MARBA-3410 file (N, C-alpha, C, O; in Angstrom, 1 decimal):
155
83.0,101.8,122.3,82.9,100.6,121.5,83.5,99.4,122.3,84.4,99.5,123.2 ~ 83.0,98.2,122.0,83.5,97.0,122.6,84.5,96.3,121.8,84.4,96.2,120.6 ~ 85.6,95.8,122.5,86.6,95.0,121.9,86.3,93.6,122.1,86.0,93.2,123.2 ~ 86.3,92.8,121.0,85.9,91.4,121.0,87.1,90.5,120.5,88.0,91.0,119.9 ~ 87.0,89.2,120.9,87.8,88.2,120.2,86.9,87.3,119.5,85.6,87.3,119.7
87.4,86.5,118.5,86.6,85.6,117.8,87.4,84.3,117.6,88.6,84.3,117.3 ~ 86.6,83.2,117.7,87.2,81.9,117.4,86.8,81.4,116.0,86.1,82.2,115.3 ~ 87.2,80.3,115.5,87.1,79.9,114.1,85.7,79.8,113.7,85.4,80.2,112.5 ~ 84.7,79.3,114.5,83.3,79.3,114.0,82.8,80.6,113.8,82.0,80.8,112.8 ~ 83.1,81.6,114.6,82.6,83.0,114.4,83.3,83.6,113.2,82.6,84.3,112.5
84.6,83.3,113.0,85.3,83.8,111.8,84.6,83.3,110.5,84.3,84.0,109.6 ~ 84.3,82.0,110.5,83.6,81.3,109.3,82.2,81.9,109.1,81.7,81.8,108.0 ~ 81.6,82.4,110.1,80.3,83.0,109.9,80.4,84.4,109.3,79.4,84.9,108.7 ~ 81.6,85.0,109.4,81.8,86.3,108.8,82.5,86.3,107.5,82.4,87.3,106.7 ~ 83.2,85.2,107.2,83.9,85.1,105.9,83.4,83.9,105.1,83.0,82.9,105.7
83.3,84.1,103.8,82.8,83.0,102.9,83.9,82.0,102.6,83.7,80.9,102.1 ~ 85.2,82.3,102.9,86.3,81.5,102.6,86.3,80.2,103.4,85.9,80.2,104.5 ~ 86.8,79.2,102.7,87.0,77.9,103.4,88.4,77.3,103.0,89.0,77.8,102.1 ~ 88.8,76.2,103.6,90.1,75.6,103.3,90.1,75.4,101.8,89.2,74.9,101.2 ~ 91.2,75.7,101.1,92.5,76.1,101.6,92.7,77.7,101.6,93.7,78.2,101.9
91.6,78.4,101.4,91.7,79.9,101.2,91.3,80.6,102.5,91.5,81.8,102.6 ~ 90.8,80.0,103.5,90.6,80.7,104.8,91.9,80.9,105.5,92.6,79.9,105.9 ~ 92.3,82.1,105.7,93.7,82.4,106.2,93.7,83.1,107.5,94.7,83.6,108.0 ~ 92.6,83.1,108.2,92.5,83.6,109.6,92.1,82.5,110.5,91.1,81.8,110.3 ~ 92.9,82.3,111.6,92.7,81.2,112.6,92.0,81.7,113.8,91.2,81.0,114.4
92.2,83.0,114.1,91.7,83.6,115.4,91.7,85.1,115.2,92.6,85.6,114.6 ~ 90.7,85.7,115.8,90.8,87.2,116.0,91.1,87.5,117.4,90.4,87.1,118.3 ~ 92.2,88.2,117.6,92.7,88.5,118.9,92.0,89.7,119.5,91.7,89.7,120.7 ~ 91.6,90.6,118.6,90.8,91.8,119.1,90.2,92.4,117.8,90.8,92.5,116.8 ~ 89.0,92.9,118.0,88.3,93.7,116.9,87.5,94.7,117.6,86.7,94.4,118.5
87.6,95.9,117.2,86.8,97.0,117.6,86.0,97.6,116.4,86.6,98.2,115.6 ~ 84.7,97.3,116.3,83.9,97.7,115.2,84.1,99.2,114.9,84.1,100.0,115.8 ~ 84.3,99.5,113.6,84.5,100.9,113.2,85.9,101.4,113.3,86.2,102.5,113.0 ~ 86.8,100.6,113.9,88.2,101.0,114.2,89.3,100.1,113.6,89.9,100.4,112.6 ~ 89.5,99.0,114.3,90.6,98.1,113.9,90.4,96.7,114.3,89.5,96.3,115.1
91.4,95.8,113.8,91.3,94.4,114.1,92.8,93.9,114.2,93.7,94.4,113.6 ~ 92.9,92.9,115.0,94.2,92.1,115.1,93.8,90.7,115.0,93.0,90.2,115.9 ~ 94.4,90.0,114.0,94.0,88.6,113.8,95.3,87.7,113.7,96.4,88.3,113.6 ~ 95.1,86.4,113.8,96.2,85.5,113.8,96.1,84.4,112.7,95.0,83.9,112.5 ~ 97.2,84.2,112.0,97.3,83.1,111.0,98.5,82.3,111.5,99.6,82.7,111.4
98.3,81.0,111.9,99.4,80.1,112.2,99.9,79.5,110.9,99.1,78.8,110.2 ~ 101.1,79.7,110.5,101.6,79.3,109.3,102.3,77.9,109.6,103.3,77.8,110.3 ~ 101.8,76.8,108.9,102.3,75.5,109.2,102.9,74.9,107.9,102.6,75.4,106.8 ~ 103.8,74.0,108.0,104.4,73.3,106.8,103.4,72.6,106.0,103.6,72.2,104.9 ~ 102.2,72.3,106.6,101.1,71.6,105.9,100.4,72.4,104.9,99.5,71.9,104.3
100.6,73.7,104.8,99.9,74.6,103.9,100.1,74.1,102.5,101.3,73.7,102.1 ~ 99.1,74.0,101.7,99.2,73.5,100.3,100.2,74.2,99.4,100.7,73.6,98.5 ~ 100.4,75.5,99.6,101.2,76.3,98.8,102.7,76.0,99.0,103.5,76.2,98.1 ~ 103.1,75.4,100.1,104.5,75.1,100.4,105.1,74.0,99.5,106.3,73.9,99.3 ~ 104.2,73.2,99.0,104.6,72.1,98.1,105.4,72.7,96.9,106.4,72.1,96.5
104.9,73.8,96.4,105.6,74.4,95.2,106.2,75.7,95.4,106.7,76.3,94.5 ~ 106.1,76.3,96.6,106.7,77.6,96.8,107.5,77.7,98.1,106.9,78.1,99.1 ~ 108.6,77.4,98.2,109.5,76.6,97.2,109.9,75.4,97.9,110.1,75.4,99.1 ~ 109.9,74.2,97.2,110.2,72.9,97.8,111.5,72.9,98.6,111.6,72.3,99.7 ~ 112.5,73.6,98.1,113.8,73.6,98.8,114.0,74.7,99.9,114.9,74.7,100.7
113.0,75.7,99.9,113.0,76.8,100.9,111.6,77.3,101.0,111.3,78.3,100.4 ~ 110.7,76.7,101.8,109.3,77.1,101.8,109.1,78.5,102.4,109.6,78.9,103.4 ~ 108.4,79.3,101.5,108.1,80.7,101.9,106.6,81.0,101.5,106.2,80.6,100.5 ~ 105.9,81.6,102.5,104.5,82.0,102.2,104.5,83.0,101.1,105.1,84.0,101.2 ~ 103.7,82.7,100.0,103.6,83.7,98.9,103.1,85.1,99.4,102.2,85.1,100.2
103.7,86.1,98.9,103.3,87.5,99.3,101.9,87.8,99.0,101.2,88.4,99.8 ~ 101.4,87.2,97.9,100.0,87.5,97.5,99.0,86.9,98.6,97.9,87.4,98.8 ~ 99.4,85.8,99.2,98.6,85.2,100.3,98.7,86.0,101.6,97.8,86.0,102.4 ~ 99.8,86.6,101.8,99.9,87.5,103.0,99.0,88.7,102.8,98.3,89.1,103.7 ~ 98.9,89.2,101.6,98.0,90.3,101.3,96.6,89.8,101.4,95.7,90.5,102.0
96.3,88.6,100.9,94.9,88.1,101.1,94.6,87.9,102.5,93.4,88.2,102.9 ~ 95.5,87.4,103.4,95.2,87.3,104.8,94.9,88.6,105.4,94.0,88.8,106.3 ~ 95.7,89.7,105.1,95.4,91.0,105.6,94.0,91.5,105.1,93.2,92.1,105.9 ~ 93.6,91.2,103.9,92.3,91.5,103.4,91.2,90.8,104.1,90.1,91.3,104.3 ~ 91.4,89.5,104.4,90.4,88.8,105.2,90.2,89.4,106.5,89.0,89.4,107.0
91.3,89.8,107.2,91.1,90.5,108.5,90.3,91.8,108.3,89.4,92.1,109.1 ~ 90.6,92.5,107.2,89.9,93.8,107.0,88.4,93.5,106.7,87.6,94.2,107.1 ~ 88.1,92.4,106.0,86.7,92.0,105.7,86.0,91.7,107.0,84.8,92.2,107.1 ~ 86.6,91.0,107.9,85.9,90.8,109.2,85.6,92.1,109.9,84.5,92.3,110.4 ~ 86.6,93.0,109.9,86.4,94.3,110.5,85.2,95.0,109.8,84.4,95.6,110.5
85.1,95.0,108.5,84.0,95.7,107.8,82.7,95.1,108.2,81.7,95.8,108.5 ~ 82.6,93.7,108.2,81.4,93.0,108.5,81.0,93.3,110.0,79.8,93.5,110.3 ~ 82.0,93.3,110.9,81.7,93.6,112.3,81.2,95.0,112.5,80.3,95.3,113.3 ~ 81.7,96.0,111.7,81.4,97.4,111.8,79.9,97.6,111.5,79.2,98.4,112.1 ~ 79.4,96.8,110.5,78.0,97.0,110.1,77.1,95.8,110.7,76.0,95.7,110.3
77.7,95.0,111.6,77.0,93.9,112.2,76.4,93.0,111.1,75.2,92.6,111.2 ~ 77.2,92.6,110.1,76.7,91.8,109.0,77.5,90.5,109.0,78.6,90.4,109.6 ~ 77.0,89.4,108.4,77.7,88.2,108.2,77.7,87.8,106.7,76.9,88.3,106.0 ~ 78.7,87.0,106.4,78.8,86.5,105.0,77.5,85.7,104.6,77.0,85.0,105.4 ~ 77.1,85.9,103.4,76.0,85.1,102.9,76.2,84.8,101.4,77.1,85.4,100.8
75.3,84.0,100.8,75.5,83.6,99.4,75.0,84.6,98.5,75.2,84.5,97.3 ~ 74.5,85.8,99.0,74.0,86.8,98.1,75.0,87.9,97.9,74.7,88.9,97.1 ~ 76.2,87.9,98.5,77.1,88.9,98.4,78.6,88.4,98.4,78.8,87.2,98.8 ~ 79.5,89.2,97.9,80.9,88.8,97.9,81.7,90.0,98.2,81.3,91.1,97.8 ~ 82.8,89.8,98.8,83.7,90.9,99.2,84.9,90.9,98.3,85.7,89.9,98.2
85.1,92.0,97.5,86.1,92.1,96.5,87.2,93.1,96.8,87.0,94.1,97.5 ~ 88.4,92.8,96.3,89.4,93.8,96.2,89.1,94.8,95.1,88.6,94.4,94.1 ~ 89.3,96.0,95.4,89.2,97.1,94.4,90.6,97.6,94.1,90.8,98.0,92.9 ~ 91.5,97.6,95.0,92.8,98.0,94.8,93.7,97.6,95.9,93.3,97.4,97.1 ~ 95.0,97.5,95.6,96.1,97.3,96.6,97.1,98.3,96.3,97.8,98.3,95.2
97.4,99.2,97.2,98.4,100.3,97.1,99.5,100.1,98.0,99.3,99.6,99.2 ~ 100.7,100.5,97.6,101.9,100.6,98.4,102.2,99.3,99.2,102.7,99.3,100.3 ~ 102.0,98.2,98.5,102.3,96.9,99.1,103.8,96.7,99.2,104.6,97.0,98.2 ~ 104.3,96.3,100.4,105.7,96.1,100.6,105.9,94.8,101.3,105.1,94.4,102.2 ~ 107.0,94.1,101.0,107.3,92.8,101.6,108.7,93.0,102.2,109.7,93.1,101.4
108.8,92.9,103.5,110.1,93.2,104.1,110.9,92.0,104.6,112.1,92.1,104.8 ~ 110.2,90.9,104.8,110.9,89.7,105.3,110.0,88.5,105.0,108.8,88.6,105.0 ~ 110.6,87.4,104.6,109.8,86.2,104.3,109.1,85.6,105.5,109.5,85.7,106.7 ~ 107.9,85.0,105.2,107.1,84.3,106.2,107.3,82.8,106.0,107.1,82.3,104.9 ~ 107.7,82.1,107.1,108.2,80.7,107.0,107.3,79.8,107.8,106.5,80.3,108.7
107.3,78.5,107.5,106.5,77.6,108.3,106.9,77.7,109.8,108.1,77.9,110.1 ~ 105.9,77.7,110.7,106.2,77.8,112.1,105.9,79.3,112.6,105.8,79.5,113.8 ~ 105.8,80.2,111.7,105.6,81.6,112.1,104.2,81.8,112.5,103.3,81.2,112.0 ~ 104.0,82.7,113.4,102.7,83.2,113.8,102.5,84.5,113.2,103.1,85.5,113.6 ~ 101.7,84.6,112.2,101.5,85.8,111.4,100.4,86.6,112.1,99.2,86.2,112.1
100.7,87.8,112.6,99.8,88.7,113.2,99.3,89.7,112.1,100.2,90.4,111.5 ~ 98.0,89.8,111.9,97.5,90.6,110.9,96.7,91.8,111.5,95.9,91.6,112.4 ~ 97.0,93.0,111.1,96.4,94.2,111.7,95.8,95.0,110.5,96.4,95.1,109.4 ~ 94.6,95.5,110.8,94.0,96.4,109.8,93.2,97.5,110.5,92.6,97.3,111.5 ~ 93.3,98.7,110.0,92.6,99.8,110.5,91.8,100.5,109.4,92.3,100.6,108.2
90.6,100.9,109.7,89.8,101.6,108.7,90.3,103.0,108.5,90.4,103.8,109.5 ~ 90.6,103.3,107.3,91.0,104.7,107.0,89.7,105.5,106.5,89.6,106.7,106.9 ~ 88.9,104.9,105.7,87.6,105.5,105.3,86.7,104.6,104.6,87.1,103.5,104.2 ~ 85.5,105.0,104.5,84.4,104.2,103.7,83.6,105.3,103.0,82.8,106.0,103.6 ~ 83.8,105.3,101.7,83.1,106.3,100.9,82.4,105.6,99.8,83.0,104.8,99.0
81.1,105.7,99.7,80.2,105.1,98.7,80.5,103.6,98.6,80.5,103.1,97.4 ~ 80.6,102.9,99.7,80.8,101.5,99.7,82.2,101.0,99.3,82.4,99.8,99.2 ~ 83.1,101.9,99.2,84.5,101.5,99.0,85.3,101.7,100.3,85.4,102.9,100.8 ~ 85.8,100.6,100.8,86.5,100.7,102.1,88.0,100.8,101.8,88.5,100.2,100.9 ~ 88.7,101.7,102.6,90.1,101.8,102.5,90.7,101.5,103.9,90.3,102.0,104.9
91.6,100.5,103.9,92.3,100.0,105.1,93.8,100.2,105.0,94.4,100.1,103.9 ~ 94.4,100.5,106.1,95.8,100.3,106.3,96.0,99.0,107.0,95.4,98.7,108.0 ~ 96.9,98.1,106.4,97.1,96.8,106.9,98.5,96.5,107.0,99.4,96.9,106.3 ~ 98.8,95.7,108.1,100.2,95.2,108.4,100.2,93.7,108.7,99.2,93.2,109.3 ~ 101.3,93.1,108.4,101.5,91.7,108.8,102.8,91.7,109.6,103.8,92.2,109.1
102.8,91.0,110.8,104.0,91.0,111.6,104.3,89.5,112.0,103.3,88.7,112.2 ~ 105.5,89.3,112.3,106.0,88.0,112.9,106.9,88.4,114.0,107.9,89.1,113.8 ~ 106.5,88.0,115.2,107.3,88.3,116.5,107.6,89.8,116.5,108.7,90.2,116.7 ~ 106.6,90.7,116.4,106.7,92.1,116.5,107.5,92.7,115.3,107.8,93.9,115.4 ~ 107.9,92.0,114.3,108.7,92.5,113.2,107.7,92.6,112.0,107.1,91.6,111.6
107.7,93.8,111.4,106.8,94.0,110.3,107.4,93.2,109.1,108.5,93.4,108.7 ~ 106.5,92.4,108.5,106.9,91.6,107.3,106.3,92.0,106.1,106.8,91.8,105.0 ~ 105.1,92.7,106.2,104.4,93.2,105.0,103.4,94.3,105.4,103.0,94.3,106.5 ~ 103.2,95.2,104.5,102.2,96.2,104.7,101.6,96.6,103.4,102.2,96.5,102.3 ~ 100.4,97.2,103.4,99.7,97.6,102.2,98.5,98.5,102.6,98.0,98.4,103.7
98.0,99.2,101.6,96.7,99.9,101.8,95.8,99.1,100.9,96.1,98.9,99.7 ~ 94.6,98.7,101.4,93.7,97.8,100.7,92.4,98.6,100.5,91.9,99.2,101.4 ~ 91.9,98.5,99.3,90.6,99.0,98.9,89.7,97.8,98.6,90.0,97.0,97.8 ~ 88.5,97.8,99.2,87.6,96.6,99.1,86.2,97.1,99.0,85.9,98.3,99.4 ~ 85.3,96.3,98.5,83.9,96.6,98.4,83.1,95.3,98.5,83.6,94.2,98.2
81.8,95.4,99.0,80.9,94.3,99.0,80.0,94.5,97.8,79.4,95.5,97.7 ~ 79.8,93.4,97.1,78.9,93.4,95.9,77.7,92.5,96.2,77.9,91.4,96.6 ~ 76.5,92.9,95.8,75.3,92.1,95.9,75.3,91.3,94.7,75.2,91.8,93.6 ~ 75.3,90.0,94.8,75.3,89.0,93.7,73.9,88.9,93.1,73.8,88.4,92.0 ~ 72.9,89.4,93.7,71.5,89.3,93.2,71.3,90.4,92.1,70.3,90.3,91.3
72.2,91.4,92.1,72.0,92.5,91.1,72.8,92.1,89.8,74.0,91.8,89.9 ~ 72.2,92.2,88.7,72.9,91.9,87.4,73.7,93.1,87.1,73.2,94.1,86.6 ~ 75.0,92.9,87.2,75.9,94.0,86.9,76.6,93.9,85.6,77.7,94.5,85.3 ~ 76.1,93.0,84.7,76.7,92.9,83.4,77.8,91.9,83.3,78.5,91.7,82.3 ~ 78.1,91.2,84.4,79.3,90.3,84.4,78.8,88.9,84.3,79.6,87.9,84.3
END
């Protein structure tokens, strides 16, 4: 398999997210069917720092998990050579064993890693980690799926 890098235009072709919800700035390496390493530069200009917390800005844990999931989504799309389109959406199905070990602060370079554990009947399971300067700050197992929006599923 080939290991690739991706810049922001390539990332935006694979993810439907846009500002302020696009949380991947660069893919440092991705090997389809295996794993991904991505980067999120955390800056004081992030909209969530205004209220979380004004006296001590900390990246919300839920957004760290979302960033890990976006990295996992890119890995899934690259594995099947697909790109994001308006006919499908990538959903969380579950988040297991989420742990937050250290706060993520403005100025941190958040390294996001995800590995495919399995894909059964369209449900992907990933092991994901977030690191700052080689220190694990968060980890979780993520379950995700792609849904076709053209199919009426009763919602």
